[in-house]
Backbone as CSV, one residue per row, in Angstrom:
resi,resn,N_x,N_y,N_z,CA_x,CA_y,CA_z,C_x,C_y,C_z
1,MET,14.174,-12.399,-10.234,13.098,-11.508,-9.808,12.096,-11.304,-10.937
2,ASP,12.621,-11.124,-12.153,11.752,-10.887,-13.302,10.909,-12.125,-13.618
3,ALA,11.489,-13.317,-13.464,10.756,-14.566,-13.711,9.628,-14.743,-12.700
4,ALA,9.883,-14.353,-11.463,8.856,-14.462,-10.420,7.694,-13.521,-10.721
5,MET,8.002,-12.319,-11.210,6.948,-11.365,-11.562,6.136,-11.872,-12.746
6,ASN,6.810,-12.503,-13.741,6.103,-13.058,-14.892,5.193,-14.197,-14.470
7,ALA,5.677,-15.065,-13.583,4.862,-16.181,-13.097,3.656,-15.659,-12.327
8,SER,3.864,-14.647,-11.515,2.777,-14.054,-10.744,1.737,-13.416,-11.663
9,ALA,2.206,-12.729,-12.689,1.297,-12.110,-13.650,0.524,-13.181,-14.422
10,GLU,1.197,-14.292,-14.772,0.532,-15.381,-15.486,-0.562,-16.010,-14.623
11,LEU,-0.274,-16.203,-13.338,-1.277,-16.769,-12.429,-2.460,-15.815,-12.254
12,ALA,-2.189,-14.519,-12.242,-3.272,-13.533,-12.143,-4.161,-13.581,-13.381
13,VAL,-3.555,-13.745,-14.557,-4.325,-13.853,-15.796,-5.162,-15.132,-15.788
14,LEU,-4.565,-16.244,-15.335,-5.307,-17.504,-15.260,-6.465,-17.395,-14.279
15,SER,-6.255,-16.710,-13.166,-7.343,-16.503,-12.192,-8.478,-15.719,-12.833
16,SER,-8.119,-14.710,-13.609,-9.126,-13.897,-14.292,-9.884,-14.723,-15.330
17,LEU,-9.164,-15.546,-16.097,-9.810,-16.376,-17.116,-10.699,-17.451,-16.488
18,LEU,-10.266,-18.014,-15.376,-11.051,-19.047,-14.704,-12.340,-18.461,-14.148
19,ASP,-12.288,-17.218,-13.702,-13.463,-16.454,-13.292,-14.265,-17.109,-12.157
20,LEU,-13.570,-17.506,-11.107,-14.214,-17.974,-9.881,-13.883,-16.942,-8.805
21,GLU,-14.860,-16.130,-8.450,-14.645,-14.980,-7.564,-13.984,-15.331,-6.239
22,GLU,-14.331,-16.482,-5.688,-13.864,-16.834,-4.342,-12.445,-17.409,-4.320
23,PHE,-11.865,-17.691,-5.508,-10.592,-18.395,-5.573,-9.588,-17.676,-6.447
24,GLU,-8.310,-18.043,-6.235,-7.250,-17.583,-7.120,-6.361,-18.762,-7.479
25,VAL,-5.810,-18.738,-8.680,-4.956,-19.810,-9.177,-3.549,-19.631,-8.598
26,VAL,-2.979,-20.733,-8.058,-1.616,-20.688,-7.523,-0.662,-21.595,-8.299
27,ALA,-1.222,-22.484,-9.138,-0.385,-23.359,-9.971,-1.203,-23.838,-11.164
28,SER,-0.484,-24.153,-12.237,-1.139,-24.611,-13.462,-0.260,-25.664,-14.129
29,VAL,-0.891,-26.769,-14.565,-0.175,-27.846,-15.250,-1.000,-28.263,-16.460
30,GLN,-0.322,-28.529,-17.572,-1.000,-29.006,-18.771,-0.434,-30.363,-19.152
31,ASP,-1.309,-31.293,-19.499,-0.901,-32.599,-19.992,-1.420,-32.715,-21.419
32,ARG,-0.531,-32.487,-22.382,-0.932,-32.461,-23.786,-1.434,-33.823,-24.265
33,SER,-0.855,-34.917,-23.766,-1.269,-36.247,-24.220,-2.709,-36.566,-23.808
34,LYS,-3.144,-36.057,-22.645,-4.514,-36.284,-22.171,-5.443,-35.117,-22.479
35,ARG,-4.877,-34.034,-23.035,-5.630,-32.802,-23.284,-6.340,-32.357,-21.999
36,LEU,-5.533,-32.213,-20.950,-6.028,-31.899,-19.610,-5.281,-30.708,-19.037
37,ARG,-6.043,-29.754,-18.533,-5.464,-28.615,-17.794,-5.871,-28.768,-16.333
38,THR,-4.893,-28.661,-15.464,-5.149,-28.756,-14.031,-4.703,-27.460,-13.382
39,PHE,-5.624,-26.827,-12.673,-5.333,-25.598,-11.948,-5.453,-25.872,-10.454
40,THR,-4.464,-25.457,-9.704,-4.557,-25.525,-8.249,-5.039,-24.163,-7.788
41,ILE,-6.153,-24.165,-7.037,-6.741,-22.901,-6.603,-6.890,-22.901,-5.083
42,VAL,-6.830,-21.695,-4.525,-6.999,-21.504,-3.080,-8.032,-20.406,-2.850
43,PRO,-8.747,-20.483,-1.718,-9.703,-19.413,-1.401,-8.968,-18.085,-1.187
44,LYS,-9.612,-17.004,-1.583,-9.009,-15.677,-1.404,-9.046,-15.206,0.041
45,ILE,-10.006,-15.692,0.814,-10.093,-15.266,2.211,-9.501,-16.344,3.117
46,ALA,-8.877,-15.915,4.188,-8.167,-16.829,5.079,-8.944,-17.133,6.355
47,VAL,-10.215,-16.793,6.384,-11.059,-17.091,7.548,-12.271,-17.867,7.071
48,GLY,-12.952,-18.510,8.026,-14.137,-19.276,7.677,-15.298,-18.939,8.583
49,LEU,-16.505,-19.112,8.075,-17.729,-18.887,8.835,-18.229,-20.241,9.321
50,CYS,-18.298,-20.400,10.644,-18.692,-21.669,11.247,-20.133,-22.005,10.869
51,ARG,-20.354,-23.226,10.389,-21.708,-23.652,10.020,-22.573,-23.908,11.245
52,HIS,-21.932,-24.134,12.391,-22.657,-24.518,13.593,-23.162,-23.310,14.385
53,CYS,-22.251,-22.362,14.667,-22.648,-21.209,15.484,-22.564,-19.890,14.719
54,HIS,-22.125,-19.943,13.453,-21.997,-18.774,12.570,-20.956,-17.768,13.056
55,GLY,-20.002,-18.239,13.835,-18.892,-17.395,14.262,-17.788,-17.408,13.216
56,ILE,-16.944,-16.398,13.264,-15.824,-16.305,12.324,-14.592,-16.893,12.990
57,SER,-13.888,-17.740,12.231,-12.693,-18.372,12.765,-11.538,-18.225,11.786
58,GLY,-10.375,-17.943,12.312,-9.162,-17.870,11.510,-8.181,-18.950,11.907
59,GLU,-8.599,-19.820,12.811,-7.714,-20.877,13.309,-7.794,-22.090,12.379
60,ARG,-6.795,-22.216,11.513,-6.769,-23.328,10.562,-6.301,-24.591,11.268
61,HIS,-6.931,-25.687,10.898,-6.589,-26.964,11.515,-5.801,-27.839,10.544
62,VAL,-6.361,-28.101,9.384,-5.716,-28.968,8.399,-6.155,-28.539,7.003
63,CYS,-5.323,-28.843,6.016,-5.645,-28.494,4.619,-5.807,-29.784,3.826
64,ARG,-6.875,-29.835,3.031,-7.117,-30.998,2.169,-7.334,-30.515,0.747
65,ASP,-6.851,-31.319,-0.185,-7.070,-31.023,-1.599,-8.273,-31.810,-2.092
66,ARG,-9.127,-31.140,-2.861,-10.301,-31.766,-3.453,-10.256,-31.491,-4.950
67,THR,-10.346,-32.534,-5.754,-10.310,-32.378,-7.201,-11.740,-32.287,-7.726
68,VAL,-12.015,-31.224,-8.475,-13.346,-31.016,-9.055,-13.210,-30.709,-10.539
69,MET,-14.228,-31.078,-11.287,-14.261,-30.777,-12.722,-14.876,-29.405,-12.954
70,ASP,-14.359,-28.746,-13.965,-14.922,-27.468,-14.381,-15.203,-27.539,-15.873
71,LEU,-15.776,-26.483,-16.403,-16.070,-26.428,-17.835,-14.785,-26.571,-18.648
72,PRO,-14.852,-27.231,-19.794,-13.654,-27.362,-20.638,-13.182,-25.996,-21.121
73,MET,-11.876,-25.893,-21.318,-11.284,-24.658,-21.850,-10.555,-25.000,-23.143
74,GLY,-10.995,-24.436,-24.225,-10.330,-24.652,-25.509,-10.349,-26.105,-25.951
75,GLY,-11.416,-26.833,-25.604,-11.511,-28.230,-25.998,-10.738,-29.173,-25.089
76,TRP,-10.112,-28.638,-24.062,-9.368,-29.466,-23.113,-10.177,-29.621,-21.842
77,ARG,-10.116,-30.793,-21.257,-10.761,-31.053,-19.967,-10.078,-30.179,-18.909
78,THR,-10.867,-29.633,-17.992,-10.329,-28.768,-16.942,-10.640,-29.362,-15.581
79,GLU,-9.594,-29.573,-14.806,-9.752,-30.046,-13.432,-9.171,-29.004,-12.493
80,LEU,-9.838,-28.831,-11.372,-9.386,-27.892,-10.359,-8.988,-28.673,-9.112
81,VAL,-7.791,-28.429,-8.624,-7.382,-28.973,-7.333,-7.619,-27.842,-6.338
82,VAL,-8.643,-28.009,-5.520,-9.062,-26.955,-4.599,-8.452,-27.231,-3.226
83,ARG,-7.686,-26.280,-2.727,-7.124,-26.395,-1.385,-8.134,-25.847,-0.395
84,LEU,-8.704,-26.747,0.389,-9.728,-26.363,1.358,-9.192,-26.524,2.769
85,TRP,-9.311,-25.460,3.539,-8.875,-25.490,4.929,-10.016,-25.940,5.824
86,GLN,-9.663,-26.733,6.805,-10.608,-27.064,7.864,-10.258,-26.126,9.023
87,PHE,-11.261,-25.512,9.596,-11.062,-24.555,10.684,-11.583,-25.135,11.993
88,ARG,-11.053,-24.598,13.080,-11.570,-24.912,14.408,-12.203,-23.638,14.941
89,CYS,-13.481,-23.735,15.276,-14.202,-22.582,15.808,-13.925,-22.486,17.304
90,GLN,-13.422,-21.352,17.731,-13.124,-21.160,19.154,-14.401,-20.989,19.971
91,ALA,-15.440,-20.460,19.365,-16.686,-20.197,20.091,-17.404,-21.489,20.480
92,CYS,-17.522,-22.437,19.540,-18.275,-23.669,19.830,-17.384,-24.910,19.883
93,ASP,-16.067,-24.730,19.684,-15.077,-25.799,19.749,-15.420,-26.953,18.797
94,ARG,-15.832,-26.608,17.576,-16.126,-27.616,16.559,-15.289,-27.320,15.321
95,PHE,-15.099,-28.357,14.521,-14.340,-28.226,13.292,-15.301,-28.111,12.118
96,PHE,-14.899,-27.345,11.098,-15.746,-27.164,9.918,-14.898,-26.785,8.721
97,THR,-15.410,-27.094,7.559,-14.819,-26.650,6.298,-15.839,-25.729,5.652
98,PRO,-15.452,-24.483,5.354,-16.423,-23.548,4.760,-16.918,-24.045,3.400
99,SER,-18.142,-23.690,3.075,-18.671,-24.016,1.750,-18.488,-22.800,0.844
100,PHE,-18.422,-23.072,-0.443,-18.221,-22.014,-1.431,-19.299,-22.129,-2.499
101,ALA,-19.788,-20.982,-2.946,-20.878,-20.955,-3.933,-20.475,-21.616,-5.246
102,ALA,-19.213,-21.541,-5.615,-18.765,-22.080,-6.896,-18.679,-23.601,-6.905
103,LEU,-18.551,-24.221,-5.730,-18.381,-25.672,-5.647,-19.692,-26.345,-5.307
104,ALA,-20.061,-27.333,-6.084,-21.306,-28.061,-5.863,-21.146,-28.986,-4.654
105,GLU,-22.152,-28.984,-3.795,-22.156,-29.883,-2.640,-22.393,-31.308,-3.114
106,GLY,-21.583,-32.231,-2.639,-21.796,-33.641,-2.926,-21.333,-34.118,-4.295
107,ALA,-20.845,-33.233,-5.132,-20.345,-33.622,-6.457,-18.932,-33.075,-6.600
108,HIS,-18.141,-33.747,-7.362,-16.784,-33.270,-7.621,-16.792,-32.426,-8.892
109,ALA,-17.585,-31.348,-8.834,-17.739,-30.454,-9.980,-18.108,-29.060,-9.485
110,THR,-17.926,-28.084,-10.356,-18.347,-26.727,-10.036,-19.830,-26.589,-10.347
111,GLU,-20.457,-25.596,-9.747,-21.882,-25.346,-10.007,-22.115,-25.024,-11.477
112,ARG,-21.233,-24.250,-12.086,-21.434,-23.894,-13.491,-21.287,-25.107,-14.402
113,MET,-20.437,-26.051,-14.020,-20.307,-27.299,-14.783,-21.622,-28.085,-14.723
114,LEU,-22.213,-28.160,-13.520,-23.473,-28.884,-13.374,-24.610,-28.182,-14.102
115,GLU,-24.602,-26.859,-14.109,-25.612,-26.105,-14.859,-25.525,-26.431,-16.351
116,ARG,-24.308,-26.466,-16.878,-24.122,-26.771,-18.299,-24.498,-28.220,-18.592
117,LEU,-24.127,-29.131,-17.696,-24.498,-30.542,-17.852,-26.019,-30.687,-17.890
118,ALA,-26.701,-30.015,-16.975,-28.166,-30.074,-16.934,-28.763,-29.497,-18.218
119,GLY,-28.196,-28.415,-18.711,-28.688,-27.826,-19.966,-28.533,-28.782,-21.142
120,LEU,-27.415,-29.484,-21.205,-27.203,-30.449,-22.285,-28.156,-31.639,-22.167
121,VAL,-28.363,-32.104,-20.936,-29.281,-33.228,-20.729,-30.700,-32.825,-21.106
122,ASP,-31.095,-31.605,-20.757,-32.441,-31.133,-21.093,-32.662,-31.051,-22.607
123,ARG,-31.601,-30.795,-23.361,-31.729,-30.666,-24.810,-31.487,-31.980,-25.551
124,SER,-30.807,-32.928,-24.888,-30.560,-34.210,-25.554,-30.799,-35.345,-24.560
125,ASP,-29.717,-35.972,-24.076,-29.851,-37.029,-23.082,-28.580,-37.122,-22.247
126,VAL,-28.635,-37.924,-21.201,-27.503,-38.052,-20.275,-26.286,-38.626,-20.987
127,SER,-26.510,-39.590,-21.849,-25.402,-40.240,-22.550,-24.603,-39.243,-23.396
128,SER,-25.293,-38.388,-24.122,-24.618,-37.386,-24.965,-23.877,-36.359,-24.113
129,ALA,-24.498,-35.930,-23.022,-23.849,-34.963,-22.138,-22.603,-35.572,-21.496
130,ALA,-22.690,-36.827,-21.093,-21.536,-37.513,-20.501,-20.409,-37.620,-21.519
131,LEU,-20.749,-37.927,-22.747,-19.750,-38.027,-23.810,-19.083,-36.674,-24.060
132,PHE,-19.874,-35.614,-24.060,-19.330,-34.268,-24.280,-18.307,-33.896,-23.211
133,PHE,-18.621,-34.208,-21.942,-17.729,-33.842,-20.842,-16.710,-34.930,-20.507
134,ASP,-16.712,-36.030,-21.292,-15.783,-37.133,-21.070,-15.930,-37.691,-19.654
135,LEU,-17.186,-37.945,-19.280,-17.527,-38.483,-17.962,-18.131,-39.872,-18.116
136,PRO,-17.988,-40.718,-17.103,-18.777,-41.956,-17.115,-20.262,-41.612,-17.068
137,GLU,-21.065,-42.367,-17.796,-22.492,-42.060,-17.905,-23.186,-42.074,-16.540
138,LYS,-22.843,-43.021,-15.686,-23.471,-43.110,-14.364,-23.107,-41.888,-13.501
139,THR,-21.892,-41.392,-13.628,-21.489,-40.187,-12.886,-22.307,-38.992,-13.360
140,ALA,-22.414,-38.820,-14.671,-23.201,-37.706,-15.225,-24.651,-37.813,-14.793
141,GLU,-25.190,-39.013,-14.800,-26.582,-39.223,-14.405,-26.790,-38.848,-12.935
142,GLY,-25.890,-39.311,-12.073,-26.001,-38.992,-10.644,-25.883,-37.502,-10.385
143,TRP,-24.902,-36.859,-11.025,-24.732,-35.418,-10.849,-25.957,-34.673,-11.337
144,TYR,-26.502,-35.089,-12.483,-27.663,-34.406,-13.052,-28.851,-34.474,-12.095
145,TYR,-29.186,-35.663,-11.620,-30.360,-35.804,-10.752,-30.175,-35.121,-9.405
146,GLU,-28.969,-35.143,-8.857,-28.708,-34.421,-7.607,-28.831,-32.917,-7.825
147,HIS,-28.343,-32.438,-8.963,-28.419,-31.010,-9.275,-29.878,-30.560,-9.432
148,VAL,-30.665,-31.363,-10.142,-32.080,-31.040,-10.327,-32.799,-31.035,-8.982
149,LYS,-32.512,-32.031,-8.140,-33.135,-32.102,-6.811,-32.753,-30.885,-5.966
150,HIS,-31.508,-30.483,-6.035,-31.032,-29.310,-5.294,-31.722,-28.038,-5.791
151,LYS,-31.864,-27.904,-7.100,-32.516,-26.719,-7.674,-33.991,-26.645,-7.289
152,GLN,-34.649,-27.796,-7.188,-36.060,-27.807,-6.816,-36.263,-27.394,-5.366
153,GLN,-35.260,-27.576,-4.529,-35.366,-27.221,-3.118,-35.094,-25.748,-2.863
154,GLU,-34.511,-25.055,-3.840,-34.238,-23.633,-3.679,-35.542,-22.844,-3.675
155,PRO,-35.598,-21.772,-2.889,-36.823,-20.956,-2.891,-37.024,-20.292,-4.253
156,ARG,-38.247,-20.268,-4.668,-38.585,-19.663,-5.959,-38.781,-18.154,-5.788
157,PRO,-38.461,-17.382,-6.812,-38.695,-15.936,-6.709,-40.194,-15.649,-6.620
158,PRO,-40.560,-14.581,-5.924,-41.995,-14.269,-5.803,-42.595,-13.942,-7.166
159,LEU,-43.853,-14.321,-7.325,-44.547,-14.058,-8.586,-44.917,-12.581,-8.678
160,GLU,-44.915,-12.078,-9.878,-45.313,-10.696,-10.145,-46.832,-10.604,-10.084
161,PRO,-47.384,-9.490,-9.627,-48.850,-9.359,-9.630,-49.362,-9.251,-11.070
162,VAL,-50.583,-9.734,-11.284,-51.210,-9.659,-12.598,-51.619,-8.208,-12.839
163,ARG,-51.199,-7.664,-14.003,-51.516,-6.270,-14.314,-52.651,-6.136,-15.316
164,SER,-52.798,-7.139,-16.172,-53.900,-7.090,-17.139,-54.246,-8.507,-17.575
165,LEU,-55.497,-8.673,-17.991,-55.974,-9.981,-18.430,-56.553,-9.877,-19.832
166,GLY,-56.176,-10.804,-20.701,-56.788,-10.931,-22.018,-56.683,-9.704,-22.892
167,ILE,-55.628,-8.947,-22.781,-55.500,-7.737,-23.580,-54.292,-7.905,-24.495
168,ASP,-54.492,-7.658,-25.765,-53.345,-7.773,-26.657,-52.468,-6.528,-26.511
169,GLU,-51.225,-6.671,-26.848,-50.236,-5.625,-26.624,-50.540,-4.360,-27.432
170,LEU,-50.984,-4.512,-28.664,-51.270,-3.336,-29.489,-52.406,-2.506,-28.895
171,SER,-53.433,-3.164,-28.409,-54.551,-2.461,-27.809,-54.096,-1.690,-26.573
172,LEU,-53.216,-2.296,-25.808,-52.708,-1.653,-24.604,-51.843,-0.440,-24.961
173,LYS,-51.042,-0.560,-26.036,-50.184,0.543,-26.460,-51.009,1.698,-27.037
174,LYS,-52.078,1.391,-27.772,-52.913,2.427,-28.385,-53.711,3.183,-27.335
175,ASP,-53.963,2.543,-26.218,-54.749,3.133,-25.140,-56.078,3.650,-25.681
176,THR,-56.848,2.728,-26.231,-58.143,3.087,-26.818,-59.222,3.284,-25.779
177,GLY,-58.922,2.941,-24.528,-59.923,3.078,-23.485,-60.718,1.803,-23.312
178,ASN,-60.543,0.843,-24.224,-61.246,-0.438,-24.125,-60.495,-1.429,-23.250
179,SER,-59.295,-1.097,-22.850,-58.478,-1.997,-22.049,-58.752,-1.788,-20.587
180,VAL,-58.993,-2.870,-19.890,-59.219,-2.802,-18.456,-57.957,-3.309,-17.770
181,VAL,-57.376,-2.476,-16.951,-56.151,-2.847,-16.243,-56.506,-3.226,-14.823
182,CYS,-55.878,-4.299,-14.337,-56.142,-4.770,-12.965,-55.485,-3.854,-11.950
């Protein structure tokens, strides 16, 4: 009983360290020779939102494991085995797998991994970023360009209205009366 409680507490700590809100860690394996940590994670919620009719379904059909890369931890490569349920929607009689904000569409990586990859590429090049993450260069290149394309399609935040033109900050703070505010 005590060993089960320790294992449960360890998995809770790993879930907290992994910091993916939608998932919890259910298993952990380390391969010291490859410097690889593998975490098996499952969604915290047991229902899915249908992409077709937007109905809620709890009828699970099949479970598939998907391996995705995450940010390295302590210099070790981190892989996540994500258990994804396929649901059957009773309302529209279609099958679907819910999407999660943490998992990048079309790439076997997390969104935060792709954000970091893009940041490294922006500061250096694809080859260096691929080397850092121990990825094939073509994989890093494909992920980078897909991520950039996806980010460009996202709606941009609204622009702030212009409050002043051609006024230096000190003049505005002094409020000399010479500043014209829009």
